[in-house]
Backbone bond lengths (Angstrom), bond angles and torsions (degrees), N, CA, C in turn:
res aa  C-N    CA-C-N  psi(-1)  N-CA   C-N-CA  omega(-1)  CA-C   N-CA-C  phi
1 M - - - 1.439 - - 1.535 108.59 -
2 I 1.262 113.83 82.48 1.455 119.96 -178.43 1.519 109.08 -83.06
3 I 1.319 115.97 145.00 1.453 121.59 179.16 1.534 108.67 -93.79
4 N 1.305 116.69 110.84 1.468 121.86 178.45 1.524 107.49 -100.33
5 R 1.331 116.66 111.91 1.464 121.19 -177.38 1.510 113.42 -82.78
6 K 1.329 117.65 -15.17 1.458 121.00 -174.17 1.528 110.42 -77.26
7 R 1.328 115.78 130.64 1.447 122.72 177.26 1.526 107.81 -120.25
8 I 1.326 116.16 129.78 1.466 121.80 -179.35 1.518 107.48 -121.88
9 K 1.342 115.58 131.52 1.463 120.99 175.88 1.519 107.84 -107.97
10 Y 1.334 113.81 134.94 1.456 120.89 -178.54 1.528 110.85 -116.19
11 S 1.317 114.35 153.03 1.449 122.63 166.11 1.512 104.18 -123.51
12 G 1.330 115.62 99.11 1.469 119.93 -169.90 1.511 108.47 69.15
13 T 1.316 117.19 -119.27 1.472 121.01 177.33 1.522 112.46 -102.67
14 E 1.320 116.15 -1.63 1.472 121.16 -178.23 1.528 110.70 -89.61
15 I 1.325 115.65 130.45 1.457 121.41 175.52 1.537 107.82 -75.28
16 I 1.321 115.84 124.62 1.461 119.11 179.84 1.528 112.03 -105.33
17 S 1.326 117.95 -21.88 1.465 120.39 175.14 1.516 111.41 -162.64
18 E 1.313 115.30 152.42 1.461 122.66 174.24 1.517 107.76 -131.32
19 S 1.306 116.83 138.66 1.454 120.98 178.58 1.526 108.92 -149.92
20 F 1.323 114.81 170.69 1.476 120.94 176.93 1.526 107.90 -124.96
21 I 1.335 114.48 135.64 1.454 119.69 177.20 1.536 108.66 -85.58
22 E 1.298 116.48 154.62 1.445 122.02 176.84 1.532 108.86 -86.73
23 V 1.316 116.61 139.47 1.469 121.98 -179.25 1.534 107.36 -117.37
24 S 1.322 116.21 135.10 1.463 120.68 176.54 1.520 108.91 -91.37
25 W 1.345 115.00 158.48 1.460 119.50 175.11 1.535 109.83 -61.94
26 E 1.309 116.96 -36.37 1.469 120.22 -179.72 1.539 109.73 -60.20
27 H 1.310 117.51 -46.82 1.475 120.79 -179.72 1.526 110.41 -66.41
28 L 1.319 115.91 -42.99 1.462 119.55 -179.23 1.523 110.36 -61.68
29 R 1.323 117.33 -46.82 1.472 120.57 -179.78 1.534 111.47 -63.06
30 S 1.329 116.41 -37.85 1.461 120.57 178.32 1.540 110.05 -62.26
31 Q 1.310 117.16 -46.05 1.467 120.83 -179.52 1.530 110.47 -68.45
32 R 1.322 115.89 -39.88 1.468 119.88 177.25 1.536 111.26 -61.22
33 N 1.319 116.41 -44.36 1.466 120.51 -180.00 1.506 111.95 -62.85
34 K 1.354 116.59 -37.70 1.462 119.97 175.78 1.522 111.03 -64.48
35 E 1.313 116.65 -42.44 1.472 120.80 178.93 1.526 110.90 -63.23
36 L 1.320 116.85 -42.16 1.478 119.75 177.31 1.526 110.14 -63.58
37 K 1.327 117.37 -44.92 1.452 120.19 179.36 1.521 111.81 -62.01
38 N 1.329 116.66 -41.95 1.475 120.44 -178.81 1.535 112.96 -67.68
39 S 1.317 117.07 -17.57 1.464 119.49 179.72 1.542 112.57 -107.41
40 D 1.330 117.03 4.12 1.471 120.24 179.35 1.522 112.74 -57.56
41 W 1.324 117.14 -34.76 1.468 120.64 -177.12 1.520 112.01 -58.70
42 R 1.321 117.95 -27.06 1.465 121.77 -179.58 1.533 111.51 -68.55
43 F 1.315 116.23 -13.07 1.465 120.93 -175.95 1.519 112.50 -114.57
44 M 1.324 117.38 17.63 1.443 121.79 174.30 1.535 109.49 -69.63
45 S 1.311 116.93 162.40 1.450 120.73 -174.73 1.528 113.79 -62.74
46 D 1.318 117.64 -23.34 1.472 119.09 179.66 1.535 113.29 -94.54
47 Q 1.311 116.73 7.73 1.473 122.50 179.89 1.521 109.77 -114.49
48 T 1.325 115.32 152.63 1.457 120.72 172.71 1.526 107.08 -122.16
49 P 1.331 116.33 101.18 1.475 118.10 -177.22 1.530 111.51 -70.10
50 S 1.308 114.13 148.66 1.479 118.75 176.14 1.523 109.35 -74.19
51 Q 1.303 115.08 161.52 1.473 120.26 177.25 1.540 109.83 -62.76
52 E 1.324 116.43 -31.71 1.464 119.88 178.18 1.511 111.56 -61.61
53 W 1.360 116.14 -41.05 1.450 118.94 178.36 1.526 111.94 -71.99
54 I 1.290 117.75 -35.55 1.467 121.33 176.51 1.529 108.94 -62.61
55 D 1.320 117.57 -45.63 1.468 122.33 179.86 1.527 111.62 -65.45
56 Y 1.335 116.38 -41.45 1.459 120.57 -179.83 1.523 111.59 -62.50
57 R 1.315 116.50 -46.22 1.459 119.16 179.48 1.528 112.01 -65.48
58 Q 1.319 116.52 -34.13 1.467 119.61 176.01 1.525 109.64 -66.84
59 F 1.338 116.74 -41.84 1.466 121.45 176.19 1.532 109.44 -56.79
60 L 1.313 118.25 -45.98 1.476 120.90 -179.64 1.520 111.72 -63.23
61 R 1.323 116.37 -44.38 1.476 119.11 179.60 1.526 112.00 -64.37
62 D 1.332 116.22 -30.78 1.480 119.79 -176.59 1.529 113.96 -86.60
63 L 1.316 118.81 -6.68 1.466 120.51 -174.94 1.533 113.42 -49.15
64 P 1.345 119.84 -50.98 1.467 118.65 -177.52 1.526 114.55 -64.03
65 Q 1.343 117.36 -27.60 1.463 120.16 -179.93 1.530 112.29 -84.27
66 Q 1.330 116.91 -23.39 1.461 120.87 -174.82 1.509 114.34 -90.13
67 F 1.339 117.35 -16.98 1.463 121.54 -175.28 1.518 110.13 -132.89
68 T 1.329 116.10 141.04 1.455 120.53 177.63 1.529 112.45 -86.38
69 E 1.328 116.66 -26.84 1.472 121.57 -179.97 1.529 110.67 -113.00
70 A 1.326 116.48 137.15 1.461 120.70 179.37 1.541 110.44 -62.57
71 N 1.329 116.79 -34.88 1.465 119.05 179.06 1.529 111.33 -63.09
72 E 1.324 117.14 -40.52 1.463 120.46 178.20 1.537 110.12 -64.02
73 A 1.320 116.08 -41.78 1.457 120.09 179.59 1.531 110.70 -64.51
74 A 1.335 117.30 -42.46 1.462 120.92 178.00 1.534 110.94 -61.99
75 D 1.314 116.61 -41.32 1.477 120.36 179.70 1.525 110.37 -66.23
76 A 1.316 117.64 -39.89 1.482 121.13 178.10 1.530 109.56 -64.70
77 W 1.324 117.09 -41.36 1.452 120.34 178.29 1.531 110.44 -63.43
78 N 1.325 115.70 -40.64 1.459 120.05 179.87 1.531 111.11 -63.13
79 E 1.325 117.36 -30.75 1.466 120.92 -179.38 1.540 112.75 -88.26
80 Y 1.326 117.75 -10.61 1.453 120.94 -178.06 1.524 111.11 -68.37
81 N 1.275 117.36 137.66 1.480 121.92 177.63 1.513 109.13 -81.12
82 V 1.334 117.07 93.17 1.470 122.54 -176.40 1.523 109.41 -68.84
83 P 1.337 117.26 132.71 1.473 120.33 179.02 1.513 111.98 -63.57
84 E 1.305 114.97 154.44 1.475 121.19 177.79 1.517 109.95 -82.72
């Protein structure tokens, strides 16, 4: 559940405007917590998570410490290559 801040308005197939929404830390943490909860099953005792999933979950947990602005954290999350 990546947070995409970019909003594009179209008129038919023509782009008429592009903007970015502001994201709060509260919203970001809520979405991050949902993503962590939704991937918990990969870490059950009968599962062997890939290193990609281990890294991704660490990235999510570290978001508040790695970025000063929630918008920057949301953009970094949007650019992260989420494991399949």
